[in-house]
N, C-alpha and C positions, 0 to 999 in steps of 0.2 A: 375893752374886750371882756367877754363873760368869763367867769372862773372856769367853766367847763372847757372853753376853748383854749385858755392859757394852759390848763393842766393837760389837755389832750396833746397840744403841741410839745409839751415838755416830756411826756412819758411815752408817747406812741413810738417814736424811733427806737427808744431803748427796749421797749417790749418786743419789737420786731426782731432785734438782735438776738434775743433769747428764745424766739420761736412762737411768740403770742401775737394775736391780733387784738387791737383795742375795739371792742364792740360798742361801748358807750361810756360816757362820764356824766354824772349829775351831781349837783351841789344844792342841797335844800335843807330846810329846817324840818326835823322830825321830832315832834314832842318839844323838849326844851334844848335839844342838841342840834348842831349842824352836822350833816353827814355828807362826806365826799364819797360817792359810790363809783367805783371803777369796775366795769364789766369786761372780762377778757374772754378770748376764744382761741381755739387752735383746731387743727384737723384732729378729729377723734375726740374722745371725752376729755374734759378738764378735771383733773384730780385735785384733791386737797393739797398735795405737794405742789402742784402748779400754782394754786392760789397763794400758798405761802411764799413760793419763789418769786412770784410777781409782786407780792406785797413787800418782800425784802428788797426788791429793786426800786419800787415806787417811793417808799417812805423816805429814804435818804435824798432822793431827787427833790421831793417836796420840801424837806427840811432845808436843803441848801438854797433852793430858789425862793422859798417862802412866798408863794403866790396868793396865799389866803391869810388875811390879817386877823381873823377871828379864830377861836378854838373850834376844832371840829374832830370828828371821828372818821378814819379812813376805813372803808368797807370795800375789800376786793372780792369779787364774786364772778360767777360764770353765767352763761345763758341758761344753764340747767340741763337736765338729762334729756329733755325733749326739745333741744335747741333747734331753731330754724336753720335750714340749709339753703344756701344760695343755689338756684337751679343750675348755674354754670359750674358749680363745684360738686354736683351730684355724683359724678364718677368716683370721687374720693370715698364714698360711702357704700360701695359695692360690698355685700356681705353683711351689712348692717340692717336693722329693722327700721323702716321708714313709713311715714304717713304722707301720702300725696293728696293735696287738695286739687280738685278738678274743675275746669271751666265748663265742661259738659259731663253729664252723668254717664257712667259706665255701669251696666247692669243695675240701673236705677239708684246708683250711689254717687254722691258728690265727692267722696274721698275713698281711697283704698289704702290698706295697710298690709305690710308684709316685708319679707327680706328682699332687698334690692339684689337681683341676680345679674342683670346686665343692662346696658343701654348703648345706644348709638345716636346719631344725629336725629333720627326719626322716631325711635321707639324706646320704651322703658319696659323691662320685664321684672316683675316681682313674684316671689313665691308666697302664695296665700297661706293663711293659717291652715293647720291640718284638717280642721272640721270643714273647710271650704275646698280643700285639696286642689293641688295643681298650681300652675303659673298663670299669670295674667300679663298680657302685653298690651300696653296702651300707647297711643300716639303722644310723643313728647310735647307737641304744641298745645295739648289740652291741659297740661299740668300748670296750675296756677301758683302753687307753693309747695314746699316740702319741709319736713322736720323729722328729726330722729324720733323714734317711738319706743316705748317700753311695753313689754308684754307682762301683764300681771297674772 
């Protein structure tokens, strides 16, 4: 079994207990060092405190199980500020700024961005930027992907 699979099986249940999802695990050589990268997620933003808490949980689990026989660095991280959102979990992000990639253009655009106002089984409504003004309602079935968005 690959290192990432062994590590995933070891840490995923424990991460769930403290409220985190395991987004991915990778193990590869970077420069002269091996790096075990564990990417965590949760509803809402992942803070530095979350990263430290997850690392404090993961490190002793790895020390005890010793699944990696070579020296390595543990890197616990998150999906980032503009993390992807699973479409089935979109309702968790009402009130947040999102970017929606579209299968069909709306107003000649293949993506729209704004604050998620509401959604139901058929439609999604977002509040557009103040310069564009107003809300836009689009059919849910034309949304290909979603991610959190940051306004600079």
